[in-house]
C-alpha positions as CSV (number, residue, x, y, z in Angstrom):
1,X,16.1,28.3,22.4
2,X,13.5,26.4,24.4
3,X,10.6,27.7,22.2
4,X,12.2,26.2,19.2
5,X,12.8,22.9,21.0
6,X,9.2,22.8,22.1
7,X,8.0,23.2,18.5
8,X,10.3,20.5,17.4
9,X,9.1,18.1,20.0
10,X,5.5,18.9,19.1
11,X,6.2,18.1,15.4
12,X,8.0,14.9,16.5
13,X,5.2,13.7,18.7
14,X,2.7,14.5,15.9
15,X,4.8,12.5,13.4
16,X,4.9,9.5,15.9
17,X,1.2,9.7,16.4
18,X,0.5,9.8,12.6
19,X,2.9,6.9,12.0
20,X,1.4,4.9,14.8
21,X,-2.2,5.4,13.6
22,X,-1.2,4.4,10.0
23,X,0.6,1.3,11.4
24,X,-2.5,0.4,13.4
25,X,-4.6,0.8,10.3
26,X,-2.3,-1.4,8.3
27,X,-2.5,-4.1,11.1
28,X,-6.3,-3.8,11.1
29,X,-6.4,-4.3,7.3
30,X,-4.0,-7.2,7.6
31,X,-6.3,-8.9,10.1
32,X,-9.3,-8.1,7.9
33,X,-7.7,-9.7,4.9
34,X,-6.7,-12.8,6.9
35,X,-10.3,-13.0,8.2
36,X,-11.8,-12.6,4.8
37,X,-9.5,-15.2,3.2
38,X,-11.1,-18.0,5.2
39,X,-14.7,-17.0,4.5
40,X,-16.0,-18.8,1.4
41,X,-17.4,-16.0,-0.8
42,X,-16.4,-17.3,-4.2
43,X,-14.8,-14.8,-6.6
44,X,-15.5,-12.0,-4.1
45,X,-12.8,-13.3,-1.9
46,X,-10.1,-12.5,-4.4
47,X,-11.6,-9.1,-5.2
48,X,-11.8,-8.2,-1.5
49,X,-8.2,-9.2,-1.0
50,X,-7.1,-7.1,-4.0
51,X,-9.1,-4.1,-2.7
52,X,-7.6,-4.4,0.7
53,X,-4.1,-4.7,-0.8
54,X,-4.7,-1.5,-2.8
55,X,-5.8,0.4,0.3
56,X,-2.7,-0.9,2.2
57,X,-0.3,0.1,-0.6
58,X,-2.0,3.5,-0.9
59,X,-1.4,4.1,2.9
60,X,2.2,3.2,2.5
61,X,2.7,5.4,-0.5
62,X,1.0,8.4,0.9
63,X,2.0,8.4,4.5
64,X,5.3,6.5,4.8
65,X,6.8,7.4,1.5
66,X,5.3,10.9,1.7
67,X,4.6,11.1,-2.0
68,X,2.0,13.8,-1.5
69,X,4.7,16.3,-0.4
70,X,7.5,15.1,-2.7
71,X,8.7,16.7,-5.8
72,X,7.2,15.9,-9.2
73,X,10.3,13.9,-10.3
74,X,9.9,11.6,-7.3
75,X,6.2,11.1,-8.0
76,X,7.1,10.4,-11.6
77,X,9.6,7.7,-10.6
78,X,7.0,6.1,-8.3
79,X,4.5,6.1,-11.1
80,X,7.0,4.5,-13.5
81,X,7.6,1.8,-10.9
82,X,3.8,1.1,-10.6
83,X,3.4,1.0,-14.4
84,X,6.4,-1.4,-14.7
85,X,4.9,-3.7,-12.1
86,X,1.5,-3.6,-13.8
87,X,3.1,-4.5,-17.1
88,X,4.9,-7.4,-15.5
89,X,1.7,-8.7,-13.9
90,X,-0.1,-8.4,-17.2
91,X,2.5,-10.3,-19.1
92,X,2.5,-13.0,-16.4
93,X,-1.3,-13.2,-16.6
94,X,-1.2,-13.5,-20.4
95,X,1.3,-16.4,-20.1
96,X,-0.8,-18.2,-17.5
97,X,-4.0,-17.8,-19.5
98,X,-2.5,-19.0,-22.8
99,X,-1.1,-22.3,-21.4
100,X,-2.8,-25.5,-22.5
101,X,-2.2,-27.5,-19.4
102,X,0.2,-30.0,-20.9
103,X,3.8,-30.0,-19.8
């Protein structure tokens, strides 16, 4: 009984360590994006913010949602959500770009 409990505690502490390190990485990326937002770099500011956001969302998808170890149907549902969000952003961008500026 105690051997099984020891293995369970080892897995639990490993999970806590992994989640804490991912959380620290997310906080570090948050601070980096806040720092870069106030540096005048022109169009690179937006590109760096988007790149950092992609890295943060990848960390959440891979480690917190555990999409790497999930079944194919769960991954397909996540991919469908990402495609839906991309289509919504594309439609919003098309609307913004076609406006004339007069209300």
